[in-house]
N, CA, C and O of each residue as an XYZ file, in Angstrom:
556
protein
N       9.258     25.350    -18.385
C       8.533     25.674    -17.324
C       9.535     26.229    -16.238
O       9.321     27.265    -15.608
N      10.691     25.402    -16.080
C      11.678     25.833    -15.002
C      12.231     27.212    -15.208
O      12.499     27.952    -14.262
N      12.413     27.572    -16.596
C      12.880     29.038    -16.722
C      11.732     30.186    -16.629
O      12.013     31.384    -16.647
N      10.638     29.771    -16.545
C       9.703     30.742    -16.248
C       9.651     31.445    -14.783
O       9.945     30.825    -13.761
N       9.250     32.785    -14.794
C       9.348     33.281    -13.457
C       7.888     32.736    -12.754
O       6.869     32.345    -13.323
N       8.159     32.853    -11.416
C       7.043     32.215    -10.586
C       6.152     33.540    -10.302
O       6.500     34.387     -9.479
N       5.069     33.620    -11.003
C       4.096     34.675    -10.745
C       2.942     34.364     -9.602
O       2.698     33.216     -9.232
N       2.305     35.463     -9.121
C       1.424     35.243     -8.215
C       0.333     34.309     -8.520
O      -0.073     33.568     -7.625
N      -0.159     34.273     -9.643
C      -1.164     33.317    -10.253
C      -0.616     31.776    -10.109
O      -1.274     30.845     -9.644
N       0.713     31.703    -10.599
C       1.244     30.255    -10.618
C       1.482     29.878     -9.145
O       1.361     28.697     -8.821
N       1.812     30.806     -8.237
C       2.025     30.360     -6.907
C       0.668     30.075     -6.069
O       0.676     29.261     -5.145
N      -0.418     30.741     -6.414
C      -1.564     30.416     -5.871
C      -2.238     29.315     -6.269
O      -3.098     28.726     -5.613
N      -1.714     28.951     -7.700
C      -2.166     27.463     -8.257
C      -1.564     26.402     -7.490
O      -2.225     25.492     -6.989
N      -0.281     26.517     -7.393
C       0.385     25.523     -6.644
C       0.114     25.436     -5.235
O       0.300     24.324     -4.739
N      -0.278     26.345     -4.487
C      -0.783     26.432     -3.012
C      -2.277     25.651     -3.012
O      -2.555     24.733     -2.240
N      -3.060     26.128     -3.899
C      -4.364     25.366     -4.026
C      -4.346     23.997     -4.154
O      -5.025     23.248     -3.452
N      -3.485     23.588     -5.151
C      -3.385     22.184     -5.438
C      -2.700     21.324     -4.336
O      -3.047     20.157     -4.157
N      -1.766     21.890     -3.633
C      -1.165     21.267     -2.624
C      -1.958     21.114     -1.317
O      -1.755     20.196     -0.522
N      -2.897     22.101     -1.150
C      -3.893     22.048     -0.125
C      -4.971     21.040     -0.373
O      -5.420     20.344      0.538
N      -5.394     20.965     -1.641
C      -6.488     19.992     -2.052
C      -5.732     18.296     -1.914
O      -6.322     17.297     -1.504
N      -4.555     18.357     -2.301
C      -3.986     16.813     -1.968
C      -3.770     16.643     -0.546
O      -4.049     15.534     -0.091
N      -3.343     17.494      0.214
C      -3.180     17.224      1.645
C      -4.477     16.950      2.301
O      -4.574     15.977      3.049
N      -5.506     17.754      2.074
C      -6.965     17.484      2.441
C      -7.369     16.079      2.132
O      -7.696     15.253      2.984
N      -7.316     15.864      0.764
C      -7.659     14.474      0.486
C      -6.861     13.322      1.118
O      -7.458     12.303      1.465
N      -5.569     13.443      1.275
C      -4.929     12.437      2.154
C      -5.408     12.234      3.470
O      -5.718     11.120      3.894
N      -5.487     13.446      4.232
C      -6.044     13.131      5.426
C      -7.528     12.686      5.491
O      -7.903     11.869      6.333
N      -8.298     13.198      4.651
C      -9.599     12.888      4.429
C      -9.766     11.172      4.521
O     -10.431     10.520      5.326
N      -8.925     10.710      3.413
C      -8.982      9.224      3.259
C      -8.559      8.331      4.337
O      -9.019      7.204      4.517
N      -7.671      8.888      5.032
C      -6.976      8.507      6.233
C      -7.964      8.251      7.302
O      -8.042      7.155      7.858
N      -8.740      9.288      7.598
C      -9.699      9.300      8.770
C     -11.104      8.479      8.574
O     -11.805      8.007      9.470
N     -11.334      8.434      7.102
C     -12.564      7.683      6.912
C     -12.309      6.262      6.451
O     -13.240      5.648      5.931
N     -11.184      5.719      6.591
C     -10.698      4.399      5.944
C     -11.334      3.458      6.986
O     -11.262      3.744      8.181
N     -11.917      2.412      6.584
C     -12.241      1.204      7.327
C     -11.940     -0.095      6.727
O     -12.486     -0.403      5.667
N     -11.129     -0.876      7.301
C     -10.676     -1.993      6.846
C     -11.801     -3.064      6.414
O     -12.887     -2.899      6.970
N     -11.711     -4.057      5.574
C     -12.536     -4.847      5.231
C     -12.638     -5.929      6.075
O     -11.596     -6.272      6.633
N     -13.647     -6.550      6.301
C     -13.833     -7.803      7.331
C     -13.263     -9.105      6.754
O     -13.740     -9.453      5.674
N     -12.365     -9.840      7.279
C     -11.602    -10.912      7.082
C     -12.234    -12.085      7.564
O     -12.255    -12.215      8.788
N     -12.855    -13.140      6.733
C     -13.733    -14.200      7.217
C     -12.627    -15.393      7.364
O     -11.748    -15.553      6.517
N     -12.746    -16.132      8.409
C     -11.840    -17.284      8.768
C     -12.866    -18.351      8.973
O     -13.715    -18.133      9.837
N     -12.903    -19.246      8.441
C     -13.731    -20.661      8.678
C     -12.940    -21.693      9.584
O     -11.845    -22.233      9.426
N     -13.746    -21.759     10.440
C     -13.230    -22.923     11.515
C     -14.083    -24.347     11.531
O     -15.290    -24.501     11.714
N     -13.192    -25.201     11.312
C     -13.951    -26.591     10.853
C     -13.867    -27.516     12.325
O     -13.043    -27.245     13.200
N     -14.730    -28.500     12.425
C     -14.551    -29.403     13.495
C     -15.181    -29.127     14.694
O     -15.744    -28.034     14.753
N     -15.231    -29.886     15.719
C     -15.842    -29.597     16.881
C     -15.149    -28.949     18.022
O     -15.742    -28.338     18.911
N     -13.815    -29.117     17.950
C     -12.915    -28.315     18.542
C     -11.522    -28.184     18.126
O     -11.057    -28.982     17.313
N     -10.868    -27.306     18.585
C      -9.482    -26.986     18.065
C      -8.990    -25.480     18.101
O      -9.382    -24.679     18.949
N      -8.119    -25.187     17.122
C      -7.530    -23.819     17.172
C      -7.792    -23.174     15.685
O      -7.610    -23.792     14.636
N      -8.225    -21.897     15.778
C      -8.630    -21.325     14.614
C      -7.911    -20.039     14.535
O      -7.851    -19.305     15.521
N      -7.272    -19.680     13.225
C      -6.638    -18.463     13.126
C      -6.091    -18.577     11.750
O      -6.452    -19.532     11.062
N      -5.225    -17.670     11.260
C      -4.513    -17.631      9.958
C      -3.053    -17.034     10.384
O      -2.787    -16.452     11.435
N      -2.253    -17.303      9.391
C      -0.793    -16.501      9.685
C      -0.967    -15.076      9.404
O      -0.117    -14.294      9.832
N      -2.065    -14.604      8.669
C      -2.097    -13.217      8.498
C      -2.731    -12.477      9.644
O      -2.481    -11.285      9.826
N      -3.612    -13.210     10.484
C      -4.459    -12.667     11.328
C      -3.632    -12.543     12.618
O      -2.852    -13.452     12.904
N      -3.766    -11.434     13.436
C      -3.245    -11.433     14.773
C      -4.155    -12.148     15.735
O      -3.670    -12.654     16.747
N      -5.261    -12.210     15.518
C      -6.360    -12.913     16.314
C      -6.477    -14.434     16.044
O      -6.659    -14.860     14.904
N      -6.366    -15.249     17.141
C      -6.203    -16.582     17.125
C      -7.241    -17.139     18.290
O      -7.313    -16.547     19.367
N      -8.026    -18.292     18.015
C      -8.810    -18.519     18.981
C      -9.041    -20.126     19.164
O      -9.148    -20.864     18.184
N      -9.102    -20.550     20.371
C      -9.255    -22.068     20.650
C     -10.773    -22.103     20.964
O     -11.409    -21.260     21.597
N     -11.185    -23.142     20.446
C     -12.891    -23.310     20.646
C     -13.135    -24.713     20.693
O     -12.312    -25.584     20.409
N     -14.539    -24.920     21.140
C     -15.077    -26.351     21.430
C     -16.579    -26.308     21.386
O     -17.245    -25.425     21.926
N     -17.099    -27.387     20.665
C     -18.598    -27.474     20.945
C     -18.860    -28.669     21.868
O     -18.135    -29.663     21.823
N     -19.874    -28.569     22.685
C     -20.177    -29.855     23.405
C     -21.808    -29.992     23.415
O     -22.560    -29.041     23.626
N     -22.225    -31.312     23.156
C     -23.571    -31.468     23.237
C     -23.842    -32.529     24.619
O     -23.233    -33.573     24.852
N     -24.901    -31.931     25.400
C     -25.334    -32.501     26.623
C     -26.683    -32.744     26.527
O     -27.378    -31.728     26.548
N     -27.280    -33.841     26.422
C     -28.588    -34.208     26.684
C     -29.655    -33.287     25.775
O     -29.946    -33.591     24.618
N     -30.094    -32.332     26.344
C     -30.845    -31.106     25.690
C     -30.426    -29.933     25.528
O     -31.190    -28.977     25.399
N     -28.993    -29.835     25.510
C     -28.525    -28.595     25.444
C     -27.015    -28.611     24.592
O     -26.274    -29.593     24.600
N     -26.776    -27.602     24.015
C     -25.503    -27.348     23.147
C     -24.629    -26.241     23.817
O     -25.128    -25.180     24.190
N     -23.472    -26.495     23.937
C     -22.528    -25.423     24.494
C     -21.349    -25.019     23.526
O     -20.802    -25.862     22.814
N     -21.030    -23.862     23.533
C     -19.913    -23.378     22.602
C     -18.924    -22.589     23.444
O     -19.340    -21.567     23.990
N     -17.603    -22.974     23.612
C     -16.875    -22.115     24.424
C     -15.661    -21.489     23.272
O     -15.313    -22.047     22.232
N     -15.284    -20.496     23.681
C     -14.102    -19.709     23.015
C     -13.051    -19.157     23.840
O     -13.377    -18.473     24.810
N     -11.838    -19.366     23.583
C     -10.708    -18.739     24.329
C      -9.932    -17.784     23.616
O      -9.284    -18.273     22.690
N      -9.827    -16.666     23.771
C      -9.411    -15.600     23.217
C      -8.489    -14.509     23.935
O      -8.503    -14.431     25.163
N      -7.815    -13.800     23.281
C      -7.076    -12.599     24.157
C      -8.030    -11.614     24.418
O      -7.886    -10.944     25.440
N      -9.078    -11.383     23.602
C     -10.007    -10.207     23.681
C     -11.445    -10.913     23.682
O     -11.723    -12.095     23.483
N     -12.187     -9.931     23.939
C     -13.721    -10.301     23.823
C     -14.202     -9.748     22.550
O     -13.881     -8.625     22.160
N     -15.120    -10.697     21.782
C     -15.756    -10.351     20.569
C     -16.503     -9.110     20.538
O     -16.943     -8.778     21.638
N     -16.796     -8.239     19.448
C     -17.609     -7.406     19.340
C     -19.100     -7.729     19.208
O     -20.034     -7.067     19.659
N     -19.162     -9.041     18.401
C     -20.634     -9.263     18.005
C     -20.372    -10.767     17.802
O     -19.321    -11.340     17.512
N     -21.793    -11.327     18.066
C     -22.019    -12.803     18.065
C     -23.315    -12.966     17.488
O     -24.294    -12.378     17.947
N     -23.385    -13.916     16.272
C     -24.701    -14.322     15.707
C     -24.617    -15.724     15.157
O     -23.629    -16.439     14.990
N     -25.905    -15.945     14.916
C     -26.170    -17.326     14.087
C     -26.239    -16.761     12.678
O     -26.363    -15.546     12.526
N     -26.165    -17.569     11.666
C     -26.676    -17.151     10.346
C     -25.678    -16.469      9.546
O     -24.619    -16.098     10.053
N     -26.005    -16.250      8.118
C     -25.119    -15.637      7.282
C     -25.056    -14.221      7.229
O     -24.002    -13.587      7.189
N     -26.270    -13.700      7.228
C     -26.380    -12.093      7.161
C     -26.271    -11.473      8.376
O     -26.438    -10.255      8.305
N     -26.014    -11.970      9.623
C     -25.909    -11.398     10.845
C     -27.511    -11.341     11.403
O     -28.021    -10.342     11.911
N     -28.039    -12.362     11.236
C     -29.446    -12.664     11.526
C     -29.316    -13.369     12.961
O     -28.342    -14.077     13.215
N     -30.256    -13.161     13.805
C     -30.310    -13.967     15.043
C     -29.272    -13.636     15.972
O     -28.748    -14.519     16.651
N     -28.839    -12.096     16.080
C     -27.818    -11.489     16.797
C     -28.159    -12.046     18.312
O     -29.300    -12.153     18.761
N     -26.898    -12.393     19.036
C     -26.969    -13.031     20.334
C     -26.092    -12.137     21.194
O     -25.109    -11.560     20.728
N     -26.474    -12.038     22.463
C     -25.742    -11.253     23.240
C     -24.454    -11.690     23.603
O     -24.313    -12.911     23.659
N     -23.363    -10.898     23.895
C     -22.118    -11.436     24.215
C     -22.233    -12.341     25.495
O     -22.932    -11.920     26.416
N     -21.641    -13.472     25.613
C     -21.886    -14.471     26.698
C     -21.389    -13.604     28.066
O     -20.429    -12.848     28.212
N     -22.339    -13.988     28.908
C     -22.154    -13.496     30.429
C     -21.167    -14.487     30.950
O     -20.423    -14.109     31.854
N     -21.074    -15.571     30.547
C     -20.134    -16.763     31.231
C     -18.644    -16.400     30.845
O     -18.170    -16.844     29.800
N     -17.949    -15.638     31.642
C     -16.550    -15.346     31.258
C     -15.712    -15.779     32.272
O     -16.044    -15.580     33.441
N     -14.484    -16.445     31.951
C     -13.470    -16.512     32.918
C     -12.264    -15.848     32.471
O     -11.977    -15.813     31.275
N     -11.618    -15.374     33.271
C     -10.214    -14.781     32.806
C      -9.118    -15.441     33.299
O      -9.005    -15.433     34.525
N      -8.225    -16.050     32.615
C      -7.098    -16.841     33.016
C      -5.861    -16.063     32.527
O      -5.566    -16.142     31.334
N      -5.156    -15.356     33.321
C      -3.961    -14.460     32.834
C      -4.610    -13.561     31.760
O      -5.600    -12.852     31.940
N      -3.772    -13.719     30.399
C      -4.166    -12.884     29.348
C      -5.436    -13.433     28.628
O      -6.103    -12.661     27.940
N      -5.754    -14.609     28.751
C      -6.810    -15.324     28.014
C      -8.211    -15.214     28.617
O      -8.250    -15.320     29.843
N      -9.451    -15.009     27.934
C     -10.643    -14.770     28.225
C     -11.372    -16.067     27.495
O     -11.307    -16.355     26.300
N     -12.086    -16.772     28.542
C     -12.994    -17.976     27.975
C     -14.487    -17.526     28.057
O     -15.118    -17.232     29.072
N     -14.863    -17.538     26.903
C     -16.432    -17.195     26.847
C     -17.257    -18.560     26.492
O     -16.910    -19.441     25.706
N     -18.394    -18.498     27.249
C     -19.318    -19.689     26.795
C     -20.576    -19.403     26.685
O     -21.159    -18.626     27.441
N     -21.115    -20.025     25.706
C     -22.619    -19.994     25.389
C     -23.366    -21.193     25.437
O     -22.866    -22.248     25.047
N     -24.661    -21.120     25.934
C     -25.119    -22.441     26.074
C     -26.577    -22.241     25.597
O     -27.187    -21.264     26.033
N     -27.198    -23.107     24.717
C     -28.477    -23.105     24.202
C     -29.240    -24.435     24.615
O     -28.619    -25.488     24.764
N     -30.653    -24.340     24.799
C     -31.301    -25.479     24.839
C     -31.702    -25.984     23.186
O     -32.080    -25.219     22.298
N     -31.545    -27.176     23.086
C     -31.758    -27.890     21.734
C     -32.908    -27.050     21.012
O     -32.696    -26.473     19.946
N     -34.057    -27.022     21.621
C     -35.228    -26.490     20.896
C     -35.153    -24.933     20.585
O     -36.001    -24.361     19.899
N     -33.980    -24.263     21.195
C     -33.922    -22.649     21.031
C     -32.891    -22.548     19.996
O     -32.520    -21.396     19.770
N     -32.267    -23.610     19.221
C     -31.420    -23.389     18.492
C     -32.100    -22.909     17.090
O     -33.270    -23.200     16.841
N     -31.254    -22.121     16.150
C     -32.096    -21.809     14.890
C     -32.386    -23.067     14.005
O     -31.547    -23.962     13.907
N     -33.446    -23.111     13.443
C     -33.805    -24.258     12.573
C     -32.808    -24.605     11.729
O     -32.518    -25.800     11.673
N     -32.144    -23.733     10.978
C     -31.141    -23.938     10.072
C     -29.674    -23.316     10.630
O     -29.019    -22.447     10.053
N     -29.340    -23.951     11.842
C     -28.032    -23.613     12.350
C     -27.027    -24.337     11.560
O     -26.782    -25.542     11.503
N     -26.462    -23.253     10.919
C     -25.235    -23.614     10.019
C     -23.825    -23.220     10.586
O     -22.864    -23.989     10.538
N     -23.778    -21.939     11.138
C     -22.535    -21.633     11.525
C     -22.710    -20.281     12.648
O     -23.459    -19.325     12.444
N     -21.925    -20.443     13.736
C     -22.048    -19.451     14.725
C     -20.749    -18.561     14.555
O     -19.607    -19.022     14.550
N     -21.056    -17.307     14.426
C     -19.904    -16.216     14.011
C     -19.547    -15.239     15.198
O     -20.401    -14.711     15.910
N     -18.496    -15.101     15.298
C     -17.808    -14.073     16.302
C     -17.092    -13.193     15.519
O     -16.474    -13.503     14.501
N     -17.203    -11.811     16.125
C     -16.326    -10.922     15.309
C     -15.572    -10.190     16.087
O     -16.104     -9.589     17.020
N     -14.277    -10.101     15.874
C     -13.185     -9.505     16.572
C     -12.515     -8.359     15.847
O     -11.620     -8.644     15.052
N     -12.816     -7.220     16.014
C     -12.257     -6.165     15.088
C     -12.474     -6.345     13.510
O     -13.590     -6.207     13.010
N     -11.434     -6.636     12.822
C     -11.770     -6.776     11.303
C     -11.802     -8.292     11.178
O     -11.787     -8.733     10.029
N     -11.843     -9.138     12.169
C     -11.949    -10.660     11.938
C     -13.093    -11.265     12.208
O     -13.608    -11.040     13.303
N     -13.729    -12.149     11.289
C     -14.795    -12.630     11.435
C     -14.469    -14.099     11.640
O     -13.805    -14.584     10.724
N     -14.825    -15.015     12.757
C     -14.617    -16.420     12.711
C     -15.978    -16.952     12.559
O     -16.926    -16.494     13.197
N     -16.089    -18.023     11.625
C     -17.285    -18.651     11.402
C     -16.854    -20.324     11.861
O     -16.025    -21.078     11.352
N     -17.744    -20.522     12.979
C     -17.513    -21.925     13.551
C     -18.808    -22.744     12.945
O     -19.959    -22.380     13.189
N     -18.520    -23.803     12.188
C     -19.585    -24.660     11.769
C     -20.214    -25.537     12.701
O     -19.541    -26.366     13.313
N     -21.507    -25.422     12.870
C     -22.379    -26.250     13.934
C     -22.057    -27.731     13.545
O     -22.196    -28.174     12.404
N     -21.629    -28.418     14.580
C     -21.115    -29.820     14.430
C     -22.545    -30.574     13.873
O     -23.677    -30.262     14.244
N     -22.267    -31.452     13.066
C     -23.147    -32.324     12.418
C     -23.779    -33.375     13.442
O     -23.087    -33.840     14.347
N     -25.107    -33.730     13.269
C     -25.683    -34.683     14.081
C     -25.381    -35.903     13.618
O     -25.273    -36.049     12.401
N     -25.174    -37.103     14.580
C     -24.611    -38.351     14.216
C     -25.886    -39.205     14.466
O     -25.863    -40.420     14.270
């Protein structure tokens, strides 16, 4: 093949294939969406994140008489907050926000009777990271 002359047909074939490969590369680059990384957070308070995630969160659950409060401290505001496994019972992002330098503190509060019947985990989504905060067990 190296000894063959470059004909117009062969040149056209090379240009078409090169164009297809470049278009496929840019198409795949533009439509790529990373998968969601799920991070389980245990306990009633603490720090949650992994060595691979750039996002880390400090969190705490509090129970007061007939209400439950959840606070999260993060570098950014989450895109989504919801109870449940499949995104059911979506909740508005907290209106109670405090900014302390680079950190944002978000607080949610529910009346005990307003909580989902099968409250298992409260989920926050930041970019491609989903944090699952297990609802504290009743004692």
